[in-house]
N, C-alpha and C positions, 0 to 999 in steps of 0.2 A: 618758681623759686629754687635756687640751687640746693637749699637744705631739703626741700621736699623731694627733689629728684634723687638726692643722695640717700635719703631714708628709704624711699621706695626701692631703689636698686639694691640696697643692703638687705632689705626684707625679702625680696624675691630671690636673691642669691642664697640667703640662709634657708628659705623654704625649699629651694631646689636641692641644696646640699644635705640638709638634716632630715627632711621628710621624703625626699625622692619624688617630689611632686611632678606630675606629668606636664608636658609642654602645654597642653590645652588648659590645664588647671592654672598654671602660671600666667597664661595669656588672659584668662578670665579675671584673675586678681589684678593684673596690670590695668585692664580696661576699667574695672570698677573703682580702683583707687585713683586712677588718673581723673576720672569724672569727679571724684570727691575733692581732689586737690585743685582741680580747675574751678570748682564751685567756691572753695575756700579763697582762692586767689581773687575771685570776683568780689569777695567781701573784704578784701585787703587783709587777709590773715593767711596762716599756713598751718602745717601739721604741728610745728613746734609750739604754737601759741593757741591753737584751737581748744575750746572748752566744751564741756558736756552740752551746753546750750547750742553751740555751733553744730555739733553732730546731730542733735535733735532737729534743728532747723533744716539741715540738709535732708533728713528723712522726710520731713514735711514737704520739702521741695520735690523730692522724688515721688511722693504720693500725689502731689498736685500735677505732676507730669503724666499721671495715669499709669505709672509703672506697676506691674503685677506684684502681688504680695510676695511671691517667691523671689522676684528680682530684688525687692527692697530688703528682704531677709538676707539674701546672698551678699548684698552690698554692705549691710551692717556687719555681717560675719567677717568680711574682709577688713573692715575698719577696726573691729575688735581685735583681730589677730595682729594687725599692724601696730596698734597701740600697746598690745601685750608685749610685742617684740621690742618696741622702743623703751618701754619701762624696764624690761628684763636686761636690756643692753645698756641701761643708764643714760639713754638719750633724752628721756624725760623723767622727771621725778614723780610724776603722777600718771594715772591712766584715766583719761577723761571719758572713755567709753565703757568702763567697767560696770556702771550701774544702769546702762541703757538696755531696755528690753525691746526685742524686735517684734515685728508684726506676726511672727510665726509663719508656718507654711500650711497651705491648704492640704488636707489629707484626702483629697478627691482622687479617685482612680484615673490614671492617665487614659487617653484614648487607646483602644486596643482593637483587635480584629477577631472575628469569629473563626472557628475551625474551618468552615466552608470557604471563607474568604482566603485564608492561608492556603488551602488546597488549590484554589484558583490561581493564586500567585505562583505556587510551585509548578503548576501545570503550564502556565505561561512561560516560565523560565525554561522549561524543557522543550518548548515548541517555538519560541520567538527568536528570530535572528539566524545568523549563520551557525554552522555546526560547532565551530570553536567557541563562539559566543554562548551558544546554548549550554555547552558543557561547563564553561566557566560560571555562567549565571546560575545554573542549577546547583553547582557546588557552593556558591556564595549563599544562595537562599536556604539550601538544606543545612549548611553549617550554622547560619544565623538562627534558624528556627529550632535546630536541635540543641543548641548550646546557650542561647540567650546572650551571646557576646555583645559588647558595645561595638559600634561600627568601627571605631578606631582600632580596636583589638582585632576585628575581622580582617580589615584591609591590610593591616600591618603584620599579619601572621607570617612567621618564618617558615619556609618550605621544610626545614628540618623537623618541625613539629609534626608534619603530616606524613613523613616517610614510614614505611613498614606496616601499612594497613592498621593503624592504631585503633584500639577500642576506646581509648581516652585521649583527649587533646590537652596539651599543656598551654595555658593562656597566661600571658603576662599582662596584668591589669594596671589599675591606677597605683601610682607610687611604687611601681616595679614589683608589686605583690603577684605571686604566681598561684594559680589554682588549676585543678584537674577537672575536666568535665567529660562525661561519657558521650559517645557518638551513637546516634541511632543507626540502624542498618541502612536506611536510604542515604543518610549522610556519608557513611563509609563508602557506599557504592559510588556516589557522586564525586567524592574526593579521589578515589582510585581512578575513575574515568578522566577527571580533569588533570591529574598528575601525568597520565600517559600522554595526553595531548600537549600539555605544557612542556614536558621534557622533549617531545618530538619536535616542537616548534622552536627550540633554542637555536639561535643563529650561531653558525660555526665561527670560531675565531674570537667570539666575545665571551667575557666571563659570565658564568651562570649567575642569575639573580638569586639573592638570598630570600626573596619573598615568594609566598605561594601564589599571589596574584600580581605578577610584575607589570610594570608600566614604563614607558620611555620618559615619563615626566621627571621632574626634579626630585620628588619623593622616592622614586624607584618602585613604587607600588601603586595600585589603584587608589585614587583619593576618595575621601569621604564625600566630597561634592559630586564626583562622577558616579559613585554608588547611589547617592540620593537621586540623581536624575535617572539612573538605570531602573530603580524600583518603581519610579513614577511611570516609566514606559511599560513595565511589567503589569502595573495596576490597570492601565488602560487596556492592554492586551488581554488581561484576565477578567475584565468586566467588574473590577473593584474600584470604588471611588478613589481617585488619586489623593484627595484631601485627607483620607484616612490612613494613607500608607506612608510611613517614614521608617528609617532603620530602627528608631526607638519604639514605634508601635509594634514592630515584630519582636523586639525584646520583651515588651509588655505582654504580647500574646503568648510567648514562651512561658512566662511566669504564671499568667492567669490560667492557661490551659492545664499546666501541671497541677496547680493548686486545686482547680475544679475537678480534676480526676484523681485526687487523693494524695498528692505529694505533701510532704511535711514542710512547714514554713522555714524551719532551720536549714533544711536541705536546699531549698530554693535560694535562701540567703547565700549559701556557699557557692552555688552554681552561678549566681549573678555577680558574685564578687563584692557584695555589700559588706563594709566593715562593721556596720551596726544593724542588728535585726530590725531596729526602728524604721530604717529605710524600706525594708521589705514588707513591713506591716501595712503599707498602703494597699496591699492586695488582700487584706484579711476579710473584706466584705464578701469575697468569693467563698472563703472558708465559713463565714457566718451563714451564708445561704445553704452551703452543703450540710452544716450541722443542724440547721433548722429542718431541712428535708429529712435528715437522719432521724430526728426526734419524731417528726410527724409520721414517718413510715414505720417506726419500730417501738415507740413508747406505748405501753398497754392502754393508757387513757386515750391516746390519739386513735388507737384501733377501735376502742369502744365507741368513741364519738363518731367515727366513720360508719360503724355498724348501725348506730342509732339514726344517723343521717340517711342511711339507705332504707330505713323503716324496718329494721330487723326486730320483730316482736315475737320471736319464737317462744319466749318465756311468759307471754301474757295469757291470761285466761286459764291458767292451770291451777 
């Protein structure tokens, strides 16, 4: 329906202009809302006439398709934002989604990697492929594990951010928000080595690429898909199950390993670029384990219980 297309276009344009939403975020909204409008069309209705019952029926339809709870929650979030927009803009006099509660999101910890597995991946990056590839791959992997960047942030890094042997890296994240993240010594070494090779390989007569990881493709830099395939190759070379290794599991490994070794949850929120600490709290099970160990190791009653368990009876019979 032309009205549906017009409303979706206006919503996405406003989202891009007012909130600075990233391209990937807008594409996700477009996919989710297109699925919703296609379903409405199959029921001979549209965005302008859909009622609360229609939205609830759509969510039941999504559940019947076997979609994950997180996917259903994301789709409802997109629908709610769309109808809030149409109400605020006066396109509808009511908001049919305002009273609908979603399925929520599972608070399970995402798949992650052990420190030994990350070490094997880094080792594979340093030894797998031609010299130029090794230097680039090592830089990619060291930066990702040192900073916890999103893969889109990593592959799209401007080379200007890496000049001058920085101790901190400026990252432009979702919605154009910027954050500073510290670089580990290995990451700084890998970055310096890759910059030397990258600059030396520049073809004469051609303009310099603005990206740290340039490519001849349309994007001008290494793509997320190419990096995804690359780390699968590194997983095989490093003896790590490829099923466990994705750019996102390395981001999770960064957060999990920091928290397990004493980092503050708020600091990790800042480093990951989460707008809400609630998103970061998915890692709190690691903190809970550490606090439990702390109590067991240092609480006087725990010490007494361990002494009794060892059969310490030095005070008996006196």
